[in-house]
C-alpha positions in Angstrom: 0.0 0.0 0.0 2.8 2.4 0.8 4.1 1.9 -2.7 0.9 3.5 -4.1 0.9 7.2 -3.3 -2.7 8.0 -4.3 -4.3 11.4 -4.1 -7.2 12.1 -1.8 -9.7 12.5 -4.7 -8.6 9.1 -6.0 -9.1 7.5 -2.6 -12.6 9.0 -2.4 -13.5 7.6 -5.8 -12.1 4.2 -5.0 -13.8 4.1 -1.6 -17.0 5.4 -2.9 -17.3 2.9 -5.8 -16.3 0.0 -3.7 -18.7 1.0 -0.9 -21.7 1.5 -3.2 -21.1 -1.7 -5.2 -20.5 -3.7 -2.0 -23.4 -2.3 0.0 -25.8 -2.9 -2.9 -24.7 -6.5 -3.1 -24.7 -7.5 0.6 -27.1 -5.1 2.3 -29.9 -7.7 2.7 -27.5 -10.0 4.6 -26.5 -7.0 6.8 -30.2 -6.4 7.5 -30.6 -10.0 8.5 -27.6 -9.7 10.8 -29.0 -6.8 12.6 -32.4 -8.5 13.2 -30.8 -11.8 14.3 -28.5 -9.9 16.8 -31.4 -8.0 18.3 -33.5 -11.1 18.9 -33.9 -12.1 22.6 -34.1 -15.7 23.9 -37.7 -17.0 23.8 -38.8 -14.2 21.4 -37.2 -15.4 18.2 -39.0 -14.2 15.1 -36.3 -15.6 12.7 -34.6 -19.0 12.8 -31.6 -18.1 10.6 -30.4 -16.0 7.7 -32.5 -17.6 5.0 -35.6 -17.6 7.2 -35.1 -13.9 8.0 -34.8 -12.9 4.3 -37.8 -15.0 3.2 -40.0 -13.6 6.0 -38.8 -10.1 5.2 -39.7 -10.4 1.5 -43.1 -11.9 2.4 -44.0 -9.2 4.9 -42.2 -6.1 3.5 -41.6 -6.9 -0.1 -38.3 -7.1 -2.0 -37.2 -3.6 -1.2 -37.9 -4.3 2.5 -34.5 -6.1 2.4 -32.9 -2.7 1.6 -34.5 -0.8 4.4 -31.9 1.6 5.7 -29.6 1.2 2.7 -29.9 4.8 1.7 -28.0 6.1 4.7 -25.3 3.5 4.1 -25.0 4.4 0.4 -24.7 8.1 1.3 -22.1 7.7 4.0 -20.1 4.7 2.8 -18.0 6.8 0.5 -16.4 9.0 3.2 -16.3 6.1 5.6 -14.3 3.8 3.3 -12.1 6.6 2.1 -11.3 7.7 5.7 -10.5 4.0 6.7 -8.2 3.3 3.7 -6.6 6.7 3.6 -5.9 6.8 7.3 -4.3 3.3 7.2 -2.1 4.5 4.3 -1.2 7.6 6.2 -0.2 5.8 9.4 1.7 3.1 7.5 3.6 5.7 5.6 4.6 7.6 8.8 5.5 4.5 10.7 7.7 3.1 8.0 11.4 3.9 8.4 13.7 4.3 5.4 11.2 2.6 3.1 11.6 -0.7 5.0 8.6 -2.9 5.6 6.6 -2.5 8.8 6.7 -4.9 11.7 3.5 -6.7 12.6 3.1 -4.4 15.7 3.4 -1.2 13.5 0.9 -2.7 11.0 -1.5 -3.2 13.9 -0.8 0.3 15.2 -1.6 1.7 11.8 -4.9 -0.3 11.7 -5.7 1.0 15.2 -5.3 4.6 14.0 -7.5 3.9 10.9 -10.2 2.4 13.1 -10.3 5.3 15.4 -10.6 7.8 12.5 -13.5 6.0 10.8 -15.9 6.1 13.8 -16.5 9.8 13.0 -18.7 8.6 10.1 -19.4 5.0 11.2 -21.2 5.7 14.4 -24.0 8.0 13.1 -24.3 5.9 10.0 -24.8 2.7 12.0 -27.1 4.5 14.4 -29.5 5.6 11.7 -29.3 2.3 9.7 -30.1 0.1 12.7 -33.4 2.0 13.5 -34.7 1.3 10.0 -33.3 -2.2 9.7 -34.8 -3.4 13.0 -38.3 -1.9 12.3 -39.5 -5.0 10.5 -38.4 -7.4 13.3 -40.3 -5.4 15.9 -43.4 -5.2 13.6 -43.2 -9.0 13.0 -42.8 -9.6 16.7 -45.9 -7.6 17.5 -47.9 -9.8 15.1 -46.7 -13.1 16.8 -49.2 -14.6 19.2 -48.0 -15.3 22.7 -45.1 -12.8 22.5 -46.9 -9.5 22.5 -50.4 -9.9 23.9 -50.4 -6.2 24.5 -48.5 -3.5 22.7 -45.3 -2.9 24.8 -43.2 -1.4 22.1 -41.0 1.4 23.7 -40.0 4.0 21.2 -38.0 7.0 22.4 -40.0 9.6 20.4 -42.9 10.1 18.0 -40.7 9.9 14.8 -39.2 6.6 15.9 -42.6 5.2 16.8 -43.7 5.9 13.3 -40.8 4.0 11.8 -41.8 0.9 13.9 -45.5 1.1 13.0 -47.1 -2.3 12.3 -50.0 -1.1 10.3 -48.9 0.4 6.9 -49.7 4.0 6.7 -48.3 7.0 4.7 -46.5 8.3 7.8 -44.9 4.9 8.5 -43.8 4.5 4.9 -42.4 8.1 4.7 -40.1 7.8 7.7 -36.5 8.2 6.7 -33.0 8.4 8.2 -33.1 12.2 7.7 -36.2 12.5 9.9 -34.7 10.3 12.6 -31.5 12.3 12.5 -33.4 15.6 12.8 -35.4 14.3 15.7 -32.3 13.0 17.5 -30.5 16.2 17.0 -33.5 18.2 18.3 -34.1 16.1 21.4 -30.6 14.9 22.3 -28.2 17.0 20.4 -25.2 15.7 18.5 -24.6 13.0 21.2 -27.9 11.4 20.1 -26.3 10.5 16.8 -23.2 9.2 18.6 -24.9 6.9 21.0 -22.8 3.7 21.1 -19.6 5.4 20.2 -17.7 3.4 22.8 -19.0 0.1 21.5 -18.3 1.2 17.9 -14.7 2.0 18.9 -14.5 -1.4 20.6 -15.6 -3.1 17.4 -13.8 -1.0 14.7 -10.4 -0.5 16.3 -9.8 -4.3 16.9 -11.3 -5.0 13.5 -8.7 -2.7 11.8 -5.9 -4.1 14.0 -6.7 -7.6 12.7 -7.8 -6.7 9.2 -5.0 -4.5 7.8 -2.0 -6.6 8.9 -3.7 -9.8 7.9 -4.6 -8.4 4.5 -1.0 -7.1 3.9 0.5 -10.5 4.7 -2.0 -12.6 2.7 -1.8 -10.2 -0.2 2.0 -10.4 -0.1 1.7 -14.2 -0.8 0.3 -13.3 -4.3 3.4 -11.3 -5.3 6.0 -13.0 -7.5 8.6 -10.7 -6.0 8.9 -8.1 -3.2 8.7 -5.2 -5.6 5.8 -6.7 -7.7 2.1 -5.9 -7.3 -0.4 -8.7 -6.5 -2.9 -9.4 -9.3 -6.4 -7.9 -8.7 -8.0 -11.3 -8.1 -5.5 -12.0 -5.3 -6.3 -8.6 -3.7 -10.0 -9.6 -3.8 -9.3 -13.0 -2.1 -7.0 -11.3 0.4 -9.7 -8.7 1.3 -12.3 -11.5 1.7 -10.1 -13.7 3.9 -8.9 -10.8 6.1 -12.4 -9.2 6.3 -14.3 -12.3 7.2 -11.7 -13.3 9.9 -11.7 -9.9 11.5 -15.5 -9.7 11.3 -16.0 -12.9 13.2 -13.3 -12.0 15.7 -15.0 -8.8 16.8 -18.6 -10.0 16.5 -19.3 -9.9 20.3 -18.5 -6.2 20.1 -20.9 -5.8 17.2 -23.7 -7.5 19.1 -23.2 -5.1 22.0 -23.1 -2.1 19.6 -26.3 -3.1 17.9 -28.1 -3.6 21.1 -27.0 -0.2 22.5 -27.9 1.6 19.3 -31.4 0.1 19.0 -33.6 2.9 20.4 -36.9 1.1 20.3 -37.5 -2.2 22.2 -40.0 -4.9 21.9 -41.9 -6.5 24.8 -39.7 -7.6 27.7 -36.6 -6.4 25.9 -34.3 -4.8 28.4 -32.6 -1.5 28.0 -28.9 -0.9 28.7 -27.1 1.9 30.4 -23.7 1.3 28.8 -21.3 -1.3 27.4 -20.6 -3.1 30.7 -24.3 -3.2 31.6 -25.1 -4.6 28.2 -22.4 -7.3 28.3 -23.5 -8.3 31.9 -27.2 -8.6 31.0 -26.6 -10.5 27.7 -24.3 -13.0 29.6 -26.8 -13.4 32.4 -30.0 -13.8 30.4 -28.8 -15.3 27.1 -25.4 -16.9 27.7 -22.1 -16.6 25.9 -23.5 -17.9 22.6 -25.5 -14.7 22.2 -22.3 -12.8 21.4 -21.9 -14.9 18.3 -25.4 -14.0 16.9 -25.1 -12.9 13.3 -21.4 -13.9 13.1 -22.0 -15.9 9.9 -24.0 -13.1 8.3 -21.4 -10.5 9.3 -18.6 -12.6 7.7 -20.7 -12.9 4.5 -21.2 -9.1 4.5 -17.7 -8.0 5.3 -15.8 -10.5 3.1 -17.0 -9.2 -0.3 -17.3 -5.6 0.9 -13.6 -5.4 1.7 -12.6 -7.7 -1.2 -14.3 -5.3 -3.6 -12.7 -2.3 -1.8 -9.2 -3.7 -2.1 -9.7 -4.5 -5.8 -10.8 -0.9 -6.5 -8.0 0.4 -4.4 -5.2 -1.7 -5.9 -6.5 -1.6 -9.5 -6.6 2.2 -9.3 -10.1 2.9 -10.6 -9.9 6.4 -9.1 -6.6 7.2 -10.8 -8.0 6.0 -14.1 -11.0 8.2 -13.8 -8.8 11.2 -13.0 -6.4 10.3 -15.8 -3.6 9.9 -13.3 -2.6 6.4 -14.4 -3.7 3.6 -16.8 -6.3 1.0 -15.7 -4.3 -1.7 -13.8 -6.7 -4.7 -13.9 -4.5 -7.1 -15.7 -1.2 -6.2 -14.0 0.6 -9.3 -12.7 
């Protein structure tokens, strides 16, 4: 990566294209992941990934699987650009005399990248989760024996509309922008950054695992130290590193999802912070709850980062800006 000195506009283009293509492909799986993670013991609406997607299509239509995608598509460009650019920046400044980085310094660079990206990631995830989880709560309300009475606990009127069971113009019109405005009005900027600590707990370790692992796996595809790995190897490396890091930090992702879900179903506990959330999940659902959605998350992250690394290493942004030729078939 340090061999490729790319301009910021090129990084934005590469990150944006990769994010948009990746999110479009895997967002339904991400939606299933959020809903599976938010399920409590004894109140399961969905059995697994496929059951979740089938029930979502039946009750909400095909585009129900893309509920909350708009906020991701809007913010994924700066989020991916910040993550990749920050990692490049830290790797460059940690390198001495052009020599390769030690594993510790690679992890340090990844840590820096993870800390930078939460500026965008936290509000993006916050808004996305409210829209993604709406269908689960609506389905839960329809299930006999779970919600005999309506005990849905939204934090405000706008959010209650987004979780409305009965289709209505107001329920359909709810958007991430409306939720963001309501949160800013009632709670200020901290409303959008709820779960920041948990997001840091997830994204910093993810980057610490991902970037060094990607660099080492990608190096295996080079015929010589000064050579560049072919695009398909960059894709494979991104997938392997992404899925490994995703599963490794899944417990933190479960905690983050629970903390950022503002509306709760019947008998679903609220949490005062990270430690309270971890304690209650462990006590009421057991250690296995921290692995909820791990498979879905691996399926989401693997192609997302595989595509990102292909765009990054092939140099789509540079090609568009006429800074370099298209590098798809480079050895």
